[in-house]
C-alpha positions in Angstrom: 207.0 119.0 -3.0 203.5 118.3 -1.7 203.3 116.1 1.4 200.3 114.7 3.2 200.3 114.3 7.0 197.9 113.7 9.9 197.7 115.8 12.9 195.3 116.3 15.9 194.4 119.5 17.6 191.7 120.7 19.9 189.7 123.8 19.1 187.2 125.3 21.4 184.4 127.3 19.7 181.4 129.0 21.3 178.0 127.9 20.0 175.5 130.6 18.8 173.5 129.9 22.1 176.6 130.6 24.2 177.4 133.8 22.3 173.9 134.9 22.9 174.1 134.2 26.6 177.4 136.1 26.9 175.8 139.1 25.2 172.8 139.0 27.5 175.0 138.8 30.6 176.6 142.1 29.7 173.2 143.9 29.4 172.1 145.8 32.5 168.6 145.5 33.8 167.8 149.1 32.6 168.1 148.0 28.9 167.1 144.3 29.1 163.5 145.0 28.4 164.5 146.8 25.2 166.6 143.8 24.1 163.6 141.5 24.7 161.4 143.8 22.6 163.8 143.6 19.8 163.7 139.8 19.9 159.9 139.8 20.0 159.8 142.0 16.9 162.3 139.9 14.9 160.9 136.5 15.8 157.1 135.9 15.4 157.4 132.5 17.2 158.2 134.3 20.4 155.5 136.2 22.3 154.6 137.7 25.6 152.1 136.0 27.9 151.5 133.9 30.9 152.4 130.2 31.0 150.4 127.6 29.2 147.4 126.1 31.1 147.5 122.9 29.0 150.0 120.6 27.4 149.5 119.2 23.9 149.3 115.4 23.9 149.3 114.0 20.4 150.4 110.4 20.1 153.1 109.6 17.6 151.8 107.5 14.7 154.0 104.7 13.4 155.9 105.5 10.2 155.2 103.5 7.1 157.8 101.6 5.3 157.8 104.0 2.4 158.9 107.0 4.5 162.4 108.1 4.1 164.9 108.7 6.8 164.5 112.5 6.3 160.7 112.2 6.8 161.3 110.1 10.0 163.5 112.8 11.4 160.8 115.4 10.5 158.2 113.4 12.3 160.6 113.0 15.2 161.0 116.8 15.4 157.2 117.4 15.3 156.6 115.0 18.1 159.4 116.5 20.2 157.9 120.0 20.0 154.2 119.1 20.1 154.3 116.4 22.8 156.8 118.1 25.1 155.7 120.8 27.6 155.3 124.1 25.8 158.3 126.3 26.3 157.6 129.3 28.3 159.4 131.5 30.8 158.3 133.9 33.5 160.8 136.5 34.5 159.0 137.1 37.8 159.1 133.7 39.6 159.1 132.7 43.2 162.8 132.1 43.1 163.6 135.5 41.8 160.8 137.6 43.2 161.5 141.3 43.4 160.4 144.1 45.5 158.6 146.8 43.5 160.9 149.6 42.5 158.9 152.8 42.3 159.4 155.1 39.4 160.6 158.6 40.2 158.9 161.4 38.3 161.1 163.0 35.7 161.2 166.7 35.0 160.0 167.8 31.6 160.9 171.1 30.0 162.2 172.8 26.9 165.7 171.8 25.8 168.8 174.1 25.7 168.7 174.5 21.9 165.0 175.2 22.0 165.7 178.0 24.4 168.3 179.5 22.0 166.0 179.1 19.0 163.2 180.8 20.9 165.5 183.8 21.5 166.4 183.9 17.8 162.7 184.4 17.0 162.7 187.5 19.2 165.7 189.1 17.5 165.6 191.5 14.5 167.9 191.0 11.6 168.8 193.3 8.7 168.0 190.6 6.1 167.0 187.0 5.6 170.6 185.9 5.1 171.6 187.2 8.5 168.8 185.2 10.1 170.0 182.1 8.2 173.5 182.7 9.5 172.3 183.0 13.1 170.3 179.8 12.7 173.4 178.0 11.4 175.5 179.2 14.3 173.0 178.2 16.9 172.6 174.8 15.3 176.4 174.3 15.6 176.5 175.1 19.3 177.1 171.9 21.3 175.3 170.7 24.4 177.9 172.5 26.7 177.1 175.8 25.0 180.3 176.1 23.0 180.8 176.7 19.3 183.4 174.1 18.4 183.2 174.6 14.7 185.5 177.2 13.1 184.1 180.3 11.4 185.8 179.2 8.1 183.9 175.9 8.3 180.6 177.8 9.0 181.2 179.9 5.9 181.6 176.8 3.8 178.5 175.2 5.4 176.4 178.2 4.6 177.5 178.2 1.0 176.9 174.5 0.3 173.9 173.8 2.5 172.0 177.1 2.6 173.3 178.8 -0.5 174.4 181.9 1.4 177.6 183.6 0.3 179.3 185.4 3.2 182.7 185.8 4.9 184.3 185.2 8.3 183.9 188.9 9.4 180.2 188.9 8.8 179.7 185.6 10.6 181.7 187.0 13.5 179.4 190.0 13.7 176.3 187.7 14.0 178.1 185.5 16.5 178.8 188.5 18.7 175.0 189.1 18.9 174.4 185.4 19.8 177.1 185.5 22.5 174.9 188.1 24.3 172.0 185.7 24.4 170.9 183.8 27.5 172.7 182.0 29.1 175.7 184.4 29.2 178.8 182.9 27.6 177.0 180.8 25.0 178.6 180.5 21.6 182.2 180.9 22.9 184.9 179.1 21.0 186.8 178.0 24.2 186.7 178.2 28.0 188.7 181.4 28.2 186.3 183.3 25.9 183.3 182.0 27.7 184.6 183.1 31.1 185.5 186.5 29.7 182.0 187.0 28.3 180.5 186.0 31.7 182.8 188.3 33.6 182.1 191.2 31.3 178.4 190.8 31.9 178.9 190.7 35.7 181.1 193.8 35.6 178.3 195.8 33.8 175.8 194.8 36.4 178.0 195.4 39.5 177.3 198.5 41.6 179.5 197.8 44.6 182.9 199.6 44.1 184.9 197.0 46.1 183.3 194.0 44.3 183.7 195.8 41.0 187.5 196.2 41.6 187.7 192.4 42.3 185.7 191.6 39.1 187.9 193.9 37.0 191.0 192.2 38.4 189.5 188.8 37.6 188.8 190.0 34.1 192.4 191.0 33.7 193.6 187.6 35.0 191.3 185.8 32.5 192.5 187.9 29.6 196.3 188.1 30.2 197.1 185.4 32.8 194.7 182.6 31.9 197.5 180.0 31.5 199.0 180.9 34.9 195.6 180.8 36.5 194.7 177.4 35.0 198.0 176.0 36.3 197.6 177.7 39.7 200.9 179.6 39.4 199.7 182.1 42.1 203.2 183.3 43.0 203.9 184.4 39.5 200.6 186.2 39.2 201.2 188.1 42.5 204.6 189.2 41.3 203.4 190.3 37.9 200.3 192.1 39.1 201.8 193.3 42.5 198.9 191.8 44.4 198.4 190.7 48.0 197.1 187.3 48.9 193.7 188.8 49.8 193.4 190.7 46.5 194.3 187.6 44.5 191.9 185.5 46.6 189.0 187.8 46.0 189.6 187.8 42.2 189.8 184.1 42.0 186.6 183.8 44.1 184.9 185.9 41.4 186.2 183.5 38.7 185.1 180.5 40.5 181.5 181.8 40.5 181.5 181.5 36.7 180.2 178.5 34.7 182.7 176.4 32.8 179.8 175.1 30.7 177.4 177.9 29.7 174.5 175.6 29.4 174.6 174.8 33.1 173.2 178.3 33.8 170.2 177.5 31.6 169.6 174.3 33.5 169.8 175.9 37.0 166.9 176.7 39.2 166.8 180.3 38.1 165.0 179.2 34.9 162.1 177.7 36.8 160.6 174.7 35.0 163.5 174.3 32.6 165.5 172.0 34.7 167.8 169.1 33.8 166.4 165.6 33.6 167.8 163.6 36.4 169.6 160.4 35.4 168.6 157.5 37.7 170.5 154.3 38.2 168.4 151.2 37.9 169.8 148.5 40.3 170.1 145.0 38.9 170.1 143.5 42.4 168.4 144.3 45.7 169.8 143.3 49.1 167.6 143.7 52.1 168.5 143.1 55.8 165.7 141.0 57.3 166.5 141.1 61.0 170.2 140.2 60.5 169.6 137.8 57.5 170.5 139.1 54.1 167.9 138.6 51.4 168.9 138.9 47.7 166.4 139.5 44.9 166.8 140.3 41.2 165.2 143.4 39.8 163.2 142.2 36.8 160.8 145.1 36.7 159.2 145.8 33.3 160.6 142.6 31.8 157.8 140.6 30.1 157.0 136.9 30.5 158.0 134.9 27.4 156.7 131.7 25.6 156.5 130.0 22.3 153.6 131.3 20.1 150.2 129.5 20.3 149.8 130.0 16.5 153.1 128.3 15.7 152.3 125.3 17.9 148.9 125.0 16.2 150.5 125.0 12.8 152.8 122.2 13.8 149.8 120.3 15.3 147.8 120.8 12.0 150.7 119.7 9.9 151.1 116.5 12.0 147.4 115.7 11.4 147.4 116.4 7.7 150.5 114.4 6.8 149.8 111.2 8.6 149.9 108.2 6.4 151.4 110.0 3.3 154.7 111.4 2.1 155.2 115.1 2.8 155.5 117.5 -0.1 158.4 119.8 -0.7 156.4 122.9 0.2 155.3 121.3 3.4 158.8 120.4 4.4 160.0 123.9 3.7 157.2 125.4 5.8 158.0 123.1 8.7 161.7 123.9 8.5 160.9 127.6 8.5 158.8 127.1 11.6 161.6 125.0 13.2 164.1 127.7 12.7 161.9 130.3 14.4 160.9 128.0 17.3 164.5 127.0 17.8 165.6 130.6 17.9 162.8 131.5 20.4 163.7 128.5 22.6 167.4 129.5 22.6 166.5 133.0 23.6 164.2 131.9 26.4 166.8 129.5 27.6 169.5 132.2 27.5 167.3 134.5 29.5 166.8 131.8 32.1 170.5 131.1 32.3 171.2 134.8 32.5 168.9 135.2 35.6 170.4 132.1 37.2 174.0 133.2 36.5 173.3 136.7 37.8 171.7 135.4 41.0 174.4 132.9 41.7 177.2 135.3 41.1 175.6 138.1 43.2 174.7 135.6 46.0 178.4 134.6 46.2 179.5 138.2 46.3 177.0 138.9 49.0 178.3 136.0 51.1 181.9 137.1 50.5 181.2 140.7 51.5 178.6 139.7 54.2 179.9 142.1 56.9 179.7 145.1 54.6 176.2 144.4 53.5 175.1 144.1 57.1 176.9 147.2 58.4 177.6 149.4 55.4 181.1 150.0 56.8 183.6 150.0 53.9 186.4 148.9 56.3 184.7 145.5 56.2 185.1 145.1 52.4 187.4 142.2 51.9 190.0 141.9 49.1 188.2 140.1 46.3 189.1 139.4 42.7 187.2 137.8 39.8 189.0 134.5 40.4 187.6 134.2 43.9 184.0 134.4 42.7 184.7 132.2 39.7 186.1 129.4 42.0 183.0 129.4 44.2 180.4 129.6 41.5 182.2 127.3 39.0 181.9 130.0 36.3 184.6 131.2 34.0 186.4 134.4 35.0 185.2 136.1 31.9 181.6 135.3 32.8 182.0 136.8 36.2 183.5 139.8 34.6 180.5 140.2 32.3 178.2 140.0 35.3 180.1 142.6 37.3 180.4 145.0 34.4 177.7 147.8 34.3 175.7 146.2 37.1 174.5 147.9 40.3 173.2 146.6 43.6 170.8 148.4 45.8 171.5 148.2 49.6 170.3 149.9 52.7 173.4 152.1 52.5 172.9 153.2 48.9 173.3 151.9 45.4 176.8 150.8 44.3 178.5 149.5 41.3 179.2 145.8 41.5 182.8 146.3 40.2 183.5 148.5 43.2 183.6 145.4 45.4 186.4 143.9 43.5 189.9 144.9 44.6 193.4 143.6 45.0 194.9 143.0 48.5 198.0 144.5 50.0 199.8 143.4 53.1 200.3 145.7 56.0 203.5 145.8 58.1 201.8 143.5 60.7 201.1 140.9 58.0 197.4 141.7 57.8 195.9 141.7 54.3 193.5 144.6 53.5 191.7 145.7 50.4 193.1 148.4 48.2 189.7 150.1 48.7 190.6 150.7 52.3 193.9 152.3 51.2 192.1 154.6 48.8 189.6 155.7 51.4 192.4 156.5 53.8 194.3 158.4 51.0 191.2 160.4 50.1 190.7 161.3 53.8 194.3 162.4 54.2 194.0 164.7 51.2 190.7 166.1 52.4 192.2 167.2 55.7 195.5 168.5 54.2 196.6 172.1 54.3 195.3 173.6 51.0 197.9 176.3 51.1 200.7 173.6 51.1 199.1 170.4 49.6 200.8 167.1 50.2 203.0 165.7 47.5 202.7 162.1 46.4 206.0 161.4 48.2 204.7 162.9 51.4 201.4 160.9 51.1 203.5 157.7 50.7 205.4 158.5 53.9 202.1 159.1 55.8 200.6 155.8 54.6 203.9 154.0 55.5 203.7 155.5 59.0 200.2 154.0 59.3 201.4 150.6 58.3 200.7 150.6 54.5 203.8 149.8 52.5 203.1 151.2 49.0 205.3 152.9 46.5 205.0 156.5 45.4 203.8 155.5 41.9 201.1 153.4 43.5 200.0 156.5 45.5 199.8 158.4 42.2 197.8 155.6 40.6 195.3 155.5 43.5 195.0 159.3 43.5 194.3 159.4 39.8 191.7 156.6 40.2 190.0 158.8 42.8 190.0 161.7 40.3 192.2 163.8 42.7 194.6 166.2 40.9 198.3 166.6 41.7 199.4 168.8 44.7 200.0 171.9 42.5 196.4 171.9 41.2 195.0 171.4 44.7 196.7 174.5 46.0 194.5 177.3 47.4 195.3 180.8 48.7 
């Protein structure tokens, strides 16, 4: 049976403007200019340029009795946009001035795959089909220098895309030739095969008998005891191969000279101008120490100034003049509504950029004050426990907004450029009741592991006991969590001979 009833409920929804602001907050400075360019291309009412030097001043004419309510609202809209100060926004203002960040020159050279293709052009093949197979193999090699695609799949690819009928044995034959290209180890199907190819090349070029013996032993370990080597089961290898510690150490040293990613050899200095392109971090904030006073600026380099288009403002002005004293036509109303949508969109975007800058500045300023001692000294021991809620309470922002600001943002200080999220940490209480940041515990843990005996690395349980002796009461599983966050392997994998 159907029944009607009344109920009240509150629903909170984000407006399109708020959604746009949230998305802009997540964008780092390095990509902000690209986002602005996309908006400039999609909205003709938005343009780059300096602020207006004049303000339109058109007096609103009284409406006639025949005008409808819709027409009155239209006139109201026109007056609002024409008579108000034109909307513009300068990213580089006095409040958010920035120190110039100089560009570092980037190295330019041929790519890894271009290097392989160039070598293909110098090779001789028995027939055109073999050359096509070689090109297909090289095209399937990834950026690390490995051939991840199976030979069966390559055979199918050659049949359907290049109309070449071949088999796995023939593809393997061509692959063997490619695996002898520069850099050594390229085209391997896995790490073990790549290391074996590199070691075989080193053996053929070795003239010293003692070093040759160590390389041959290393080759044997890679071929027959790769699993034991990767898990650092040194005792098992010594028993199986009847080796002394020195013999095994020499062989392992030879293996450690190899490249786990063959393409690294190509990008090394031995290839002259063919060097890797350095990846630079673009800081979103810059903190300078001015004789004991911290100064915060936003990095707005390369971000253009924005404003509403002159042309669109002139169109509105002309429409206002031509429609005075008469009823607007349907086409005129549609034209104005189109312009209204574009101008509204441009205004929202400019307002969102303004709010983004203000939110970023206020959030970073609060963090700077919270971690004032660190930014003055650079001593990580002065980093206080700080969570998102602490900053949200001071700034009056939502925790999710602070999280968006902290994500993917960097701050440049006199002590280096750091991720903003690195300053957020939980607190733990020492035995004396003092609260310290988990960052302090992680730094102490990393220092303990750095100074440990590599022959007998410390277990997580032993690390926990050492930290407890120093006054830090944490569980073994917490030690394991911090160790993993520091990208430090377990004790067994830290073992050395």
